[in-house]
C-alpha positions in Angstrom: -106.2 -129.0 213.1 -109.6 -127.9 212.0 -108.5 -124.2 212.4 -105.5 -124.6 210.0 -107.5 -126.5 207.3 -109.4 -123.4 205.8 -106.0 -121.4 205.8 -104.5 -124.3 203.9 -107.2 -124.4 201.2 -107.0 -120.6 200.9 -103.2 -120.8 200.3 -103.6 -123.6 197.8 -106.3 -121.6 195.9 -104.0 -118.5 195.8 -101.2 -120.6 194.5 -103.4 -122.0 191.8 -104.6 -118.5 190.8 -100.9 -117.3 190.6 -100.0 -120.3 188.5 -102.8 -119.6 186.1 -101.9 -115.9 185.9 -98.3 -116.8 185.2 -99.3 -119.2 182.4 -101.5 -116.7 180.6 -98.6 -114.7 178.8 -97.2 -118.0 177.5 -100.5 -118.6 175.9 -100.4 -115.2 174.2 -102.8 -113.6 176.6 -101.6 -110.0 177.7 -102.9 -108.8 181.0 -103.8 -105.1 181.2 -101.3 -104.4 184.0 -98.5 -106.4 182.5 -95.7 -104.0 181.1 -94.8 -104.3 177.4 -91.8 -106.5 176.8 -90.6 -109.1 174.4 -94.1 -110.1 173.3 -94.7 -106.5 172.4 -91.5 -106.3 170.3 -92.4 -109.6 168.6 -95.8 -108.2 167.6 -94.1 -105.1 166.1 -91.9 -107.4 164.0 -95.0 -109.2 162.7 -96.4 -105.8 161.5 -93.4 -104.0 159.9 -95.7 -101.5 158.2 -96.0 -99.8 161.6 -92.2 -99.4 162.0 -90.8 -96.0 160.9 -87.1 -95.0 160.6 -85.6 -92.7 163.1 -86.3 -89.0 162.2 -89.2 -89.9 160.0 -92.2 -87.6 160.1 -95.2 -89.6 161.4 -97.5 -87.3 159.4 -96.0 -88.4 156.2 -96.4 -92.0 155.0 -93.3 -93.9 154.3 -93.1 -94.9 150.6 -92.9 -98.6 150.0 -89.4 -100.0 149.3 -90.4 -100.8 145.6 -91.0 -97.1 145.1 -87.6 -96.0 146.4 -85.1 -95.8 143.5 -81.7 -94.3 143.4 -81.5 -91.1 141.4 -78.9 -91.1 138.7 -75.8 -89.0 139.4 -76.0 -85.6 137.8 -73.4 -85.3 135.0 -71.3 -82.2 135.3 -72.2 -79.5 132.9 -69.3 -78.7 130.5 -67.8 -75.3 131.2 -68.4 -72.8 128.5 -65.3 -71.8 126.5 -63.7 -68.9 127.9 -62.6 -66.4 125.2 -59.7 -65.3 127.4 -58.2 -68.8 127.6 -54.8 -69.1 125.9 -54.9 -71.9 123.4 -52.8 -73.2 120.6 -54.0 -74.3 117.1 -51.8 -75.5 114.3 -52.2 -75.2 110.5 -50.4 -77.7 108.3 -49.9 -78.4 104.6 -48.6 -74.8 104.1 -46.3 -73.5 101.4 -43.7 -70.9 102.1 -46.0 -68.3 100.8 -48.8 -69.6 103.1 -46.6 -69.3 106.1 -45.9 -65.7 105.2 -49.6 -65.0 104.7 -50.8 -66.5 108.0 -48.1 -64.6 109.9 -49.2 -61.3 108.3 -52.8 -62.0 109.2 -52.0 -62.9 112.7 -50.1 -59.6 113.1 -53.3 -57.7 112.1 -55.5 -59.5 114.7 -55.9 -57.7 118.0 -54.8 -59.8 120.9 -51.2 -60.4 120.3 -51.1 -63.9 118.6 -47.8 -65.6 118.5 -46.9 -67.7 115.4 -44.2 -70.3 115.2 -43.3 -71.6 111.7 -41.6 -75.0 111.0 -40.9 -77.2 108.0 -39.8 -74.4 105.7 -36.9 -75.7 103.5 -34.2 -73.3 102.3 -34.7 -71.7 98.9 -32.3 -72.9 96.2 -31.2 -71.1 93.1 -31.0 -73.3 89.9 -28.7 -72.2 87.0 -30.0 -73.7 83.8 -30.5 -73.3 80.1 -34.2 -73.6 79.4 -35.5 -76.2 77.0 -35.9 -75.1 73.4 -36.3 -77.5 70.4 -36.6 -80.9 72.2 -34.0 -83.7 72.6 -31.8 -82.9 69.6 -31.5 -79.3 70.4 -30.5 -80.1 74.0 -27.8 -82.5 72.7 -26.4 -79.7 70.5 -26.3 -77.2 73.4 -24.5 -79.8 75.4 -21.9 -80.2 72.7 -21.5 -76.4 72.6 -20.9 -76.4 76.4 -18.3 -79.1 76.1 -16.4 -77.1 73.4 -16.4 -74.1 75.8 -14.8 -76.2 78.5 -17.9 -76.8 80.6 -18.5 -80.3 81.3 -20.3 -80.2 84.6 -23.9 -80.1 83.2 -26.9 -82.5 83.0 -29.6 -82.7 80.4 -32.9 -83.1 82.2 -34.8 -86.0 80.8 -37.7 -86.2 83.2 -41.0 -85.3 81.8 -42.4 -82.0 82.7 -41.9 -78.3 81.8 -38.1 -78.6 82.3 -37.6 -81.6 80.1 -34.5 -81.2 78.0 -33.3 -78.2 80.0 -29.6 -78.2 80.8 -28.8 -78.0 84.5 -25.6 -76.2 85.3 -25.7 -76.1 89.1 -27.9 -75.7 92.2 -26.9 -73.2 94.9 -28.1 -72.2 98.3 -27.3 -68.5 97.8 -28.2 -66.2 94.9 -24.7 -64.7 95.0 -23.1 -68.0 94.1 -25.6 -68.5 91.3 -24.8 -65.1 89.9 -21.1 -65.8 89.9 -21.7 -68.8 87.7 -23.8 -66.8 85.3 -20.9 -64.2 85.0 -18.5 -67.0 84.3 -20.7 -68.5 81.6 -21.1 -65.2 79.9 -17.4 -64.8 79.7 -17.4 -68.1 77.7 -20.1 -66.8 75.4 -22.9 -68.8 77.1 -25.6 -66.2 77.3 -28.7 -68.2 77.5 -28.3 -69.4 81.0 -30.8 -68.3 83.6 -31.4 -68.5 87.4 -34.6 -70.2 88.5 -35.5 -69.7 92.2 -36.8 -73.0 93.6 -38.9 -73.3 96.7 -38.2 -76.7 98.3 -40.8 -76.4 101.0 -43.7 -77.6 98.9 -46.7 -78.1 101.2 -44.5 -79.3 104.1 -44.6 -76.2 106.3 -46.6 -75.9 109.5 -47.7 -72.8 111.6 -48.5 -73.0 115.3 -50.5 -70.1 116.5 -50.9 -69.3 120.3 -53.2 -66.7 121.8 -56.7 -66.0 123.1 -59.5 -68.1 121.7 -61.5 -65.3 120.0 -58.8 -63.7 117.9 -57.3 -67.0 117.1 -60.6 -68.5 115.8 -61.2 -65.3 113.8 -57.8 -65.8 112.1 -58.4 -69.4 111.3 -61.8 -68.7 109.8 -60.3 -66.1 107.5 -57.3 -68.1 106.5 -58.7 -71.5 106.1 -61.7 -70.2 104.0 -59.2 -68.8 101.4 -56.8 -71.9 101.5 -58.6 -75.1 101.0 -55.3 -77.1 100.9 -54.4 -76.1 104.5 -55.6 -78.2 107.4 -56.2 -77.5 111.0 -54.2 -79.5 113.5 -53.7 -79.6 117.3 -50.8 -78.3 119.4 -50.0 -77.5 122.9 -49.3 -73.9 124.1 -45.8 -73.1 124.8 
């Protein structure tokens, strides 16, 4: 028994040493030969300034989160106007004469501008006896017409340059108006005349289609001379 007693004490001492060594990591004491494990990862979490993202250059310091801002999206730069683009521009508030002028100017421009006219009303031909002498003179001429067997007439009473003129008919063709003039002459009514009336007023519109450069040159020339005309939008045909 005396021989086993020292061996027992030695085994007990070894167990006590092993127990102490096993308890040291729980107390936060890392032994030099102990491999890094959960405790090492916990220490890294407590010092996040040492953590670098994957692919980061260790030689370059990582900027703080407060310094990282998202750069605004770059707005697309508007494409420059191409002079070869085919565009359409309209001009409104045109008279009949204005539509003729813009068509002639477009034909002189190099680039083959196409012009489409709309809103032109047909020309009418007014057979009338012009005013002369006021209301009483108009009434006497009306009586003379009635005596000549012509009852289809109207004395114009609206104010204006044609007030107290006598209207004898409005025709769409010049030939028809001329036939009435011949009939009136046969009845000794020789003061009648034909007045050409443009019913378009400023209601016409021109749509010009073509390349940007010659079209803009045309508009600059035309709109500078005609202050009543206005530029408008349209779609190319």
